[in-house]
N, C-alpha and C positions, 0 to 999 in steps of 0.2 A: 671880180673878186675870186680868189682861189678857194678851193674846197677847204684847205687848211685854215684860211682866214674865217670862213663861214663857221667852221667848227669852234674856233676860238671865241667868236662873237656869241655863239649859242651857249657855250659854257659860261662865259662871263655873265650872261643874263639869267640862266637857269640853274647853273651849278658852279658858282664862283669858287667853291672849295677845290674843284677839280682842275682849275686853270693852272695851279702850281705844278700839278703833275704833267699837264699837257705842255706847259712852257719849259719843262725840263729838256735840256739839250739832247739827252740820250733818247728821250721819247720822240723828239723832233727828227733825230737822225733815223730812228726806226721807221717813222711815218714817211719820211722822204724816200727811204729805201723801198718801202712798200708802194709808194706812189709811182716809183720809177719802173716797177715791174709790169710786164704785159698783163692784159686783162685775165687771161687764163691762169697765170701764176698767182695773181691777186686772189682769184677765186679759190685756188688750192690753199693759199696761206690762210684765207678767211675760214675755210672749212676746217683746216687743221687747228686754227685757234679756237673755233667753236667746239671742235671735238675735244681739245684739251680742257676747255672750260667745263664741258659736260663731264669728262672723266674726273676732274677735280671735285665737281659737285657730287657726283655719284660716290666717289671715294669718301667725301665728307659725310654723306648720308649713311654709307655702310659703316664707317667708323663710329658715328653717333649711335647707330643701331646696336653695334657690338658693345659699345660702352654701356648703353642702357640695359642690354641683355645681361651683361656681366654684373651690373649694379643690382638689377632685379634678382639675379641668382644669389648674390650675396645677401640680399634682404631675406629671400626664402630660407637660405641656410641659417641666417641669424634667428629667424622666426622658429625654425625647427629646433635649433639649439635652445631657445628660450622655452619652447614647449617641453623639451626633454628635461630641462632643469626644473621647470614647474612640476612635472610629473614626479621627478626624483624627490623634490621637496615634499610633495603630498605623500609619497610612499614613506619617506623618512618620518614625516609627522605622524602618519598612521602607525608605523612601527614603534615610534616613540610613545604614542598613546597606549598601544598594546603592552609594551614593556612596563609602562607605568602602572597599568591595570594589573599585570601579573605581579609586580612588586607589591602593590597594595594588597592583593589577595593572599600574599604570603603570611598575613596575620592569621589565616585559617589553617596554617600548616600544623599547628599543635593538635594533639589528639583531643577530640571532643569540641574543638573550637567551631568547626563547621556545623556540628549538630546544634550547639548552643545558638549559633547565628540563625539557623533555620527556625528554631523554637521562638526566637525573638521576632522573626518575620511573621510567624503564626500569631503571636500575641498582637502585633500591629494590625493584623487582619481580623482581629477580634474572634479568633478561634480559641476555644477553651483548651488549656493544656492537657486536660483529661482526654480530649478527642484527637490529640495530635501526637504521633509517634515518629521518631526519626532514628534510622539505623545508618551509621556512618561507616564507610569502607574507604580504602585508598589503593590506588594503583600508580606506581611511579613509572615515568617515562623519561629517558635522557637522550640527548643527541650525541653524547660521547665527546663533546667539546666543551672546554671551559670548566669552571668550577661550580656552575649552577645547572640544575636540571629542572625541566618542567614536570610538575607532578599533577596528577589528576585525582582529586578527592571526589568520591561519589557518595550519594546519600539516597536512601529510600524513605520517602515521606508518606505516611498513612494518615489520612484525615477521615474521621467518622462523623457522619451527620453534620455536614457543612452545607450552608445554603449557597446560592449562586453568588451573592455579593461577597461572602467570605472567601470563596474559592477564587473569584476574580481578583480580589485584593491581594491574596497570597501569591498568585501567579505573577501579578504585576510587580510585587515586591521582589520576587526572585529575578525576573527578567530585567528589571531596571535597577538592579542593585548596584551599590558602589563597588562591589567586588565582581570578579570575572566569573559569574555563575550563569548557568543556563539550564533549561529543562530538556531532559533527554527522552523522557517517556511520560505518558499521562493516560491513566485508566479511570473512567468514571462509571459508577453504578448507582442507580436510584436506591435510596434506602427503602427497605421493604415494610418498615413499621411506621415511619413518619413521612408523610407526603411533602414534597418540596425540598427534601434534604437528600444529600448524596454522600456516598462513600467513595473516597478518592485515593488512588495510589500514584505517586509522582516520583519519577527518577530525576535527580538533580546532580549536576556535575560542577565542580569548581576547578579552574586552571590557575596554577600558582607557581611561583619560583620557590625553590628551597635549596639551601647550600648543599653542594655535593660533599663527598667524603674528603676531597682535598681542600675544602674551604677552611 
């Protein structure tokens, strides 16, 4: 039995799907041509075929690696873009919250409104109106663009004979106010006549929007 017949019999038993390929007349012609070559040329053809197969496999692996690298790079770029968009959204949200707070604080722009607001905070902290004094001042600042400017209203609050609970409540009312107010300075001295009470001077600022001259 020839080698060709042995190969066909093996394929029929173990890989019947490949018999169609092997039975192809062109494949048979190539095999007959290969079988007619001298042994050294058969070896060269075999090595060339193996080399070509290896090159094809290596090329496929390199192509797959490059495709995977390109895909992973696109994923990284997409993740970076998503991070930038999320950061932009957070900054926009923070700016929006600050703008809303400034707009809300514009209610304090009228003369005496800031003072009245601080007196109200003092009453909420159970500080007697006789022991609480507020001096209101104002300093305007503008960025020179648009029709609105950011204004800073300042107030000096003097509290006489306040206990620790009253002072803490007042400071919390100012810091966690619904308006954009904050404490700029704080001076505390113990009262010389009544033990456990303090005399306090507090600097408070409010940031707000107020229409400019062109509004």
